[in-house]
N, C-alpha and C positions, 0 to 999 in steps of 0.2 A: 721529619725532612723528606722531599720528593728524591727520586731516583736523578731529577735533572736538575737536583740542588747544587751549585759550584762550590759551595762549603763541604760537599761530603764527595770524595773520589769512589765509586761503586764500580768504574770502568776501569780492568785490569793495564791498559794502555797509560789510563791517567794516574793511577797508582803507579805505577812503573816512572812515569815520567816526574810524578813529585818525590819519589823515591829517589831520583838521580838528583834533582834540585837540589833536597836536602844533602846529600851525599856532597856537593858540590861547596854549596852557600851554608849548611847550616841551616836551621829553623830560624827565619827570618821573623815569623809571625807566629802566635800559640794558635792553635783551633778554635779556643773559645778565649774569649777579654774578660778580664776581671767582673766586670757589670754582667757577662754572662752567667758568671758564676756564682752560686749564694754564697754570700758574707760568712767567713770562718772566723772573723774576729768578736770577742766579746768586749762589751762594754768597759771593762778593768782592763785590758790591753793597751790600749790607748794610754790611758792614764801611767800606765806603769812604764811604758816604752818612755813617754817624758821625763821621768822620774829617773829611769836608768842613763839619759843621755843627757840630763842634766849638766850645764857648764857649772866647772868647779868655781867660776867666781860667782856665781848665785847660790853655794853653800853657805849656811849660816857660818858665822865666826865664834 
């Protein structure tokens, strides 16, 4: 990233402005999105989630 990158505040005045906005409104958007971050799930996690959240009417009787 460069110093002119709007995604990264290096100017003290810009950091203060962002801090005040976050104090009032909270963190509206994260600094990075999920597609910018590495995938932390494993292949088996999705299957486990489906088994744990399976509706009762799908259980074997």
